[in-house]
N, C-alpha and C positions, 0 to 999 in steps of 0.2 A: 037455726042458721049457724054456719061455721064461719067464724071471723079469723082472718090472718093477722096476727099481732106481730109487730116488729118493734125493735128497740128504737127509741126516738133519735138516737145518734147515728143510725144506719141510713145512708142515703142511697136509694136505688138508682143505677145508671143504665141507660139503654145500650143496646148492642151498637158497635161501631166498626168501621173499616178504615184502613190507613193505606195510602198509596205513596210510596217513596220514589221521587223522580230521579233520573240519572244525574251525575255530577255536573254535566255540561248542558247548556241549552242550545249549543250549535255544534254540528259535526260536519265533517267532509267525507264524501264518498271515497272509499268504502267505509261504511259506518257499522258500529256494533256497540250496543249498550244493554244494561240489564234493568228490568222493571220488577218491583216487588210490591205485592198487595198482601196485607195481613188483616185479620179480623178478630173481634172478641165478642162473646155473648154478653148479654146484660139483662136488666129488668125493665119491663114496661109496666109501670104501676106495680100491681102485685103479681104480674105474670112474668115468667121467664121468656126472654127474647133471644132467639138463635139466628145465626147468619147462614144463608143458603145462596147458591148460584152467583159466585163472585165472577165478575167479568172485567176485562180491560178493553176499553174502546179507543180506537184510533180513528180520528175524523168521523166519529159516529158509527164506525164499523167495528164489530167485535174482533179483537186481535188475539185474545186468549181468554180461557175460562178455567175455573177451578171451583172446588166445593166450598172451601172456607178460606183459601189463600192461593196466591199465584206467584211463582218465580218465573219470569219470562225473559229470554234473551232476544232482543230485537236486533235484526240485521237485514241487509239486502235492500235497504230503502233507497229509492231514487231521490234525486234532489227535489226539495220542496219543503213545505211547512206542515207539521203534524201536531194535532192537538190530542192529548190523552187525558182520560179520567177513568176512575174505577167505579164500578156499580155493583150492588148486592141487594138481596132481599132479606129483611129482618122479619121473622115469624114469631108470633106469641099467641097464646090461648087465653081468652078471657071469657069465663062462664060458658065453657064448652064451645066458644066461637073462635075460629082462627082469624087472626088479624095479621095483615102484611103491611110492611112499610119498606119503601125503596130508599136505600142509602146511596149517596153519590158524593165522591170526593171533588175537591176543587180541581179544575182542569189546569194543565200546564202545556206549554208549546215547545216543541223541538224543531229547530231549523236544520235541514240537511243541505249542505252546499255541494255544488258540482266539484268533481276532482280538478286540481290544477293541471295545467299542461305539464308534460314531462320536462324535467330540467335536471341539469348536473350540478351537484354541490358536494364539497368535500371539507372535512375538518381534520386539521393536523392533530395527531394524538401524541406521538413521541418519536424520538430517533436515538440511535446509539452512535456516538462519535466522541473521541477522546476529549477530555477537558484540557484547558490551557493551550499553550502554543504547541502546534503539531508541526514537526519537521520530517521530511521524507526525502529519499533519493530517487532519482529517475528510475522507473521500473519497479520500485518498491510497491507492495500491495497493502491494502487496509480494508478489513471487513467492516461493514456498517449495515444498519437496518433503519427503515422508516415505516411508521405505522400511520395509516389514514383511515378515517371513518366516512362511510357513504351517508351523507345527510341530504341527498337529493331524492328524486323520485324514479330515477333510472337504475337499472342493474348494470354494474360494471362487468364487462366480459372482454376477453381478448378478441373474440370474433367481431366485436363492435369497436375495435381499435382503442380500447382503454389501456392506459399504462401510466407509469410514473416517469416524468420527464425532467431533464436538467434545466436549471435556471442560472442566471447571473454569470454569463449571459445565457439567454434562452437557447435551447437546443445545442449547447456546447458538448463536445466529446473529449474534453480535457482529460477526464478520468477513465477513458477507454470505453465509454458508452454514452448514449444520448437518451436511451429509454431503458426502463426496467419493467419487464412483463408481469402481468398478474399471475399469482400462483393458483388462483381459482376465481370463480365468479363471486361478485360481492353485491348482495341485495341491499336495498335501502335500509339504513340503520345498522348494518354490519360493518366490521372493521377488517382491515387486511394489513399484513406485514410484508413489506418488500425487503428482501435480503440481496445485497450486492457486494462485489469486491472491487474497490477502487484501485486503479493502477496509475501511479504518479507519472505525469507526462515527462517527455525528454526535454531537458533544458540545457543551455550552454553557460548560464550564469547562476550564481548562488542565490538562494533565498528568494525565489520568485513566488509571489503570492497567487494561489488559485482558490476560488470560491467553491463551496460544496452546498448546493441548495436544490430543493425538489418541489414539484407541483404536479397535480393530476392533469392529464391531458387526454382528450379524445381526438386522435389524429384525424384531420380533415374536418373537424367540427369546431373545437375550442379548447383553450386552457381554462381550468376552473378551480374554484375552492381555495382554501388557505395554503400558503407556502410553508415549507419547513424553515425553521430559523437558519439564517445563513451562518455557515461555519467556513473555515478556510485552513489551508495548510501551506507551509513554506517548502518549496521543492528546490533541491540542489542537484547538480550533476553527481553521478556516482564518483566517489573519491578516486582520483587517478593521478599518476605522476610519471615522470621519466627521469633517468639519471645517467650521466656519462662521466667518464674519467679519462683525462688525457695528460700524460701518456699512461697507458696501461698495457703491459707492465712498464713501470719506470726502470731505468737502467742504473745499476750500481757502478759507481766510478772507482776504479782501482781497488783499494782495500776497504771501501765504505760498506757498511752492513745495512743501510737503509737509504731510501730516496723518497722523493715527493711526487704528488700528482695533483692536478686541479680537477675538482669535482664540480660539475654543473648539474642543476636539476630544475624541474618544474613541478608544480602541484596546483590542483584546482580547488584545494581546500582553503579555509579562511586563513590558515597559517600552516607552515610546515617546519619540520625539525629534521636535522641530519644526525644520524646515530652511527656509531662505529663499534664493531665487535670482532671477535675472532671469526674465522671462516665457518666454524660450526655454530655460530650464533651466540656463544657464551661471552660473558664479560662486556655486555653492551654498555656504552657510555654516550651521553648526549654531547654532540659537538657544538650545535648552534640551532637557534630557532629564529625564523624569519617570517614576515607577513606574506600574504598571498602574492604569487608571481614567480619570476625566474630568479635563481640564486646561483652563486658561485663561491667556492671555498677552496683554498689551498690546504691540502692534507699532507703532513709530513710523516716521517717515521714508518714508511711502508717497507716491510721486510719480505724476504723470500717466502716466509710462511703465509703471508697474505693477510688481508683484512676485508671484512664485509661492511660496506657502506649502505645504509638504508635511508630512504626518504619516508618520513611518517607524517600523517595528518589525519584528523578526525579519529584519533585513537586506533589507527591501523597502518600497516606497512603499505605504502603506495608503489614503491619501486626499490630495487636493490641492485648492487653490483659488487663483484669480488675483484679486488685490486691486488696486484702482486708486484714484487721487485724481482729483477733477474740480472744476472751477469751476462753481458753480450758474449756470444761465442768468439773464441780466439780467431783473429784474422792474421794470417801469415802471408805476406806478399814479398816478391823479389823480382830480380831481373838480371839478365846477363848483358852487361854493357858492351862486351866485345873483346877483341884481342888488342894487345898492346901494339905499338907501332911496328915493333920487330916481329910481331906475330908469335912471340914465344910464351906469352902469358895471357890466360883468359880471365877477365875481371867481371865480377858481379856483386850484387847486394841482396840482403834479406831483412824483413822487418816483421816483428810479432807484437800484437797489441792485446790488452786485457788478458794477460797470461802471467801467472805468478811463478811458473816453473821454467827451467831452462829448456830451450828449443834447439835441437840438433838440426843444422842446416847442411845439406850435402849438395855438391855441385858435380854433375856428371858430364863428361864430354863424349860425344859420339854415340851412335846407336839409338835404338828406340827409347822413349821415356820409361823410366823405371815404374814398376807397378806400385800403386799407392801404398799397399801394406808394407812395402819395403823402403819407402822414402824416409821413414823416421829412424831407420837403423844406421848407426854409424859404422857398422861392420860390413855394410853392403859394398862389395868391391866395385870399382869403376867399370862401366860398360866399355867394351872395346871401342876405341875411337872410330868414327866413320871417316875421319880425314887423316891424312898422313901428317906427321909433325906434331900431333897432340899426344901428351903423355897419358898413360893409363892411370897415373896417380892423381889424387885429388885431396885437397885439404878443406875441412869444414870449420866454420866458426859458429859457436853457440851464442845466442843472445837471449835476453829475458825481457819481459814486458816492463819489469821494474825500471829498466834503464831507458825506456822509450817514452816519448810523449804521445798521448792519444791524438793530439791535434796535428802531429807530424804527418806530412804526406810522403815522406821518404826517410827511411832509417838506413843510412849507408854503413855498411860494413864490407870491407874488401874481402872477397873470397877469390882467391887466386888458384887457378889450376895450371900447373907448370908441366 
């Protein structure tokens, strides 16, 4: 007889199977999870025991089979309760006799829940908007983006009226839009980035506060999900101003080389400054700075070369005007007063203003009026009298503006024709 001897410290172990359950015990349709069965051979007494015919049973029905192990992806289950266990056959030979043993794992139960009704939900992810205090002018643009994640069970699509809408207040169009369309469909779990360009609203006062906030909306159904953090910007009118000068040009008196004008201006900026430069813009100097509103300033030393006056605000030129000085054109007036009582002498007068050089004045008796280009010539002979008794001779008297007053209404000098 042949005896099988084993060392006393060796302990023989029978064959085994192991069934690893999924990580959860409850799932919601649609469901999918993996089941794994492994096995190992062993010893049954002095006989080798091997594993055969591994099975996974679901509610007492075979769901999967394998020779020595199984890796099975469970899916497509309807709502309900499902009990699983694994089963295999262990075979050994003892004295030429086959022996079988059924191995079975502990059962476990999986619950499959019905799917929830379709619902909208959104999670705010991020947005791009300048940090700190944001100031803008009416009509100025600002690019920004908002990212949202679909955490509901519906797919967002433009065909189903999903979009990003304005809040605070809801549906406002302050920034030139009330909705931002989807760039593509967004399935549950996916994220989407909305890109938009904000256009600052038209305002008439400075530093008006406008909010910038967004939320998902399905038009005709509901607003839903998280809102973006509220941001805001201060909007002011586009910097503008007006400027006037009176008189312009100013008139130079007598021998003066400069005169003055009164400059008045308006500006819609927080404050304004008046600057003066040459006509070509060089040599600019600041004259005055004033708060917001209408202002007025007397500006002296205006010359015939001129000066440029500018209104500045918010670091830009809002309006400008070129001012000049000028000498008024000479005015020469006169009159023929008539004949003396004996009708032997013709008497008249002449006056010249704003003129620094002598003026030749000629008095002609009879005939048509002399041509203009000949009136200034002292050599022009008298025109033949139209009446009898008047002499062909005439005497002229020269006067200068230096001897005349600008306020005088009549500068009398006797001019006698005899």
